[in-house]
N, C-alpha and C positions, 0 to 999 in steps of 0.2 A: 113654715118661715112666718107667718103671721104671729103665731104664738110666742117664737122667738125673739121678735121684733118688740112686742109686747112686754115681755119680760125683761129685756135689755132697756127698754125705756123707762118703766117703774123702778129698776134699780139704779139707775143714773144719777150719779151726786149722792147715793145712801152708802152707808157704812153697812155691810151684812155678811152673813156667816152661812156658807152652804155645805153640807155634807152629804156626799154621794156613797153609798155603800156598794161594796161587793163589784167593782169594776172589773170587767175581763178581757175588755178590748180599749186600747189606748185610742183607736180612731173616734170611738164613740164619745170619750172624755174629751177629745181635743174638739170634736163637733159642738158638744155642749158648752165647751168653753165661750163659744163664740156669743152666748146669751148673756155673759157676765161682764159689765163693763167695768175697766180697771181705771179708776180715778183717782187712785193714790190717796184713799180716806182710810186705809187700813183694813180694807175687806180682806177676808181668806175663804178658801176652798178648801175643804179637807174630804179625802175620797179613800176608802179601803179597799184592797184587792187580794186575792190569794196570788196572784202572779209576782214572781219578783221582778220579771222584766217590764211591767208595764210602765212603773214610774220612768224608767229609763228613756222610753219612747215618747213620754209626755214632752212638747215641744217647748213648753214654757218653763220658766225656773222652778223647781219641786224640791222640797226636803222630804226626804225618806227618814222613816222612823220604822225600823223593821221589828216585828214583834217577837219577843223569845216567850219559851215555855215558862212559866210560872215556878218559883221555888217552891219547896214543901210547905214553908210558912205562909206564903202567900196564898196557896192552894188551899190551905186549913183555913185561912182567913177568910177566904172567898166563899168556901162550903160552909163554915158556921155561920156566916151572914145571911146566906141564903135560906138556909135551914131557920134560923133563930131570929133573922133581923137584930133588931137591937137587943133582944133578950140575951142573958147569958146562958152559955151551954152548960148544961147540968155536968157535974165531975163524972158521972157514971158513964156518959157518953164520949167523953175524952179520949180515952185510950183508943178504941174501936173507931172513932171519927178521924184519928190521925192516920190510922192504917188504912182507912180508906181514903183520905187525902192523898197518900202515898200513891195508892195503886191510879189515881186519876192522871199521874206522871205528868202533871203542868198545864194539861189542855184546859183551857177555860170553859169550851163546850160541854165536855163530859164532866165537869164539875157542877155545871149549871143542872145538867140532866140528873146527874146522881143525887144532888139537893133534892129535886123534886121526888126522887124515889124514897129518899130517906123522910121526907117530911109527911109521906103518906102514911106513915106508922111510925109513931115515936116511942118504939118500945125495943130495949136491949136486943132480942130474940131476932128481930126483924132488920136492926142495923148489922148484927153479927151475919146475918143470913146474906145479906147485899155484900159484906165485904167478901165473904167466900164464894161469890157468885156474880163478880161485878160483870164481866163480860157477858153473861147471860140476861142479867138485868137491863144493862144499858143497850144492848142491841134490841130489845123490846120497848125501847124508849118512845117518848109519844112521836107522832109521825112527823111534825114540824121539824124535830132536832135531827132525825134521820136523814130528812131531805136536804138539809143543809150539807151535811156530809157526802150524800149521793151527787149533789150539784157539782162538785170537784171532780168526780169520776165522769160525769156526762160531758163536760166540758172539755175532756181529753181529746186530743186528736185520735185518729183511729190506729195509727202506728205506736202510739203508747200504750193503749188499754191492754193489750194481751201482755206488755211488759210490766204494767202495775198490778193486774191480777194475778201475775207467776208470784207475787210476793205471799199469797195466801200458802204456798207449799211450804215456808220455812215456818219453823216454831215459834210460839209467842216470845218477844224480848231477844230474838236471835239477832247477834252482828253480824251482818253478813257482807264478807270480804268483797270489794269491787269487782276485782279480778275475775273471781268466781261466778258472780251475778253475771257479769257481762260475757263471759264464757257458755254460759246456759242459755242466755237469752240468743246468742249466736248459733248455738246447737238445736234449738228449738226452731229457728228460721224466721224470727222475729225481726231480724235487721235485715233493711233493704237497701242495696247500694247498687251503683253503676260503674263497673269497672271494665278496663279494656281485657278481651281475650288473653287467654294463656299467660297470665301472670299472676300465679296464685300467691305470692309472698305480697304485691302489692294489695292484692284483695284481701288478704288476710289482714293487714294493717288498716286496710279502709274500714273494713267491717268493725274492729273492735273500736278505732275512732268514732263510728257514727253510733255503736252501742252506749259508748262513753257519754256521748250527747245525749241521747236518750235518758241516761240516768241524771245528768246534770239538769235536763227540762224537768223531770219529775221532783227533782230537789226545787226548782226555782217555783213550781207549781204547789209547793208545801205539803207535798203528799208522802215525802220520803225525807229523814233527817240523817243528817253526816254524822256519824258517830266518832269517825277518827279521820285524820288529814296525812296526808303524805308531808315530808318536809318540802317537798317542791310546790305545795298548795294543792295537789292533786286529791282526791277522794280516795282512802284507804279502805273504809267501811260506811256502813248505811245500815239504818234501821228503820222500821214503821212502826206507829203509835199502835196500839193494842185495837183503838177504835177503826182506824184505817184497815188493821189486818182483816179485823171483822167482815168489814165492808168487801174486802178482796174475796174472802172465803164465800160471802153470800152472793156476790154479782159472778164470782167464778162459776157457782152451781147453777145459777140463773141463765146463763149462757152457755151452759153446758162446756167451758171452757177446761175446769178440772172438778173432780170429786174427791171429798174429804172422807175417808173412812173412819167410822167413830171408834173410840177406843174400846168400847163394849160392843162385843160380837161384830166385829168389823166384815166378817164375809156374809153375813146375813144381810147388811146393807148392799154388799155388792150382789149377791144371787136376786134380791129384789129389784134391781134396777131393771127397767122394763127391757125386753129383747131387740126391740126396736131403737133403742137408745145407743148411740155411739159415744162410749166414754172417751175421751181424749186424753185424760191425764189423771192418774190416781195416785193417791199418796197417803200414807200413815207413818205414824213414828213409832208404834207399837205394834208390828206384826210378826208373825213367825213366817220366815222367808218362803220355807218348801211349801207351806200350806198356801202362801200367798200365792206363789206361780203357779201351783196346781188348779186355783180359782180363777186364776187369768186366763188358762187355756179353754176354760169354758164360757168365757164371755167376750163379746165384742169390743176389743180394746185395742187401740192405736197406739198410743204412749203412755207411760206412768213413770214417775219419780220416786224413790224412796228417800 
């Protein structure tokens, strides 16, 4: 309280600009607002958040500026600047550079991470290698960048974490129909509701409504992108950015939520799983079904999706 009063006294009558980064709770922001006097001298307070509903909960008048993904041109301009600063990009790097920029898919954080990787070796062979293995390189990016992404997962409520991790089972760049995702979540038992007994129809509708709410919440937290809208304004299909999908795969394995079988020697990966480990979900996009089932019978598996 003493620090708050001192700050308010020092700012009284002054014109100031305050920037608060990464606000997760509107209550914290509203509490901080008490420190800043409003003397009608043109002062401004800017804050950033990953949660779309935080600005709506701010008590004072608040102008929202939702950020979009960068265009291909903006992505290339940012990538080029972060690598070369004010210098010109050599013509021999432009084509491969544009290809790398496209693979960043408009995410500024990924552009910055990729620029750092490219700047470490200014050769055509290195840039070509990065372009071919973007996810592999960026997933091993400096720790501070990955911590920024992981923070979004860590702040998820417990009931949303399994729903988010489930995106690991879908292929890269796969556009997921919302109805399909909702039914899969329901089948997995991720959706918790309270309904009256012996009313199965109401229970079914209620569960699907709650699941749709879960999806909306992941979207407002900037973890899922709406790729198609229904004519009535509902969500028709969604997608996750490659960086976030990679996070899903890592976290899913870390908490033993699911296990991704590698394309090469998938069954070796399964056989080498410790016998004491219960693999809850197993998935792969390129497996022989008959051999897959025979391997399942030899291991302690509770659920799997193909």
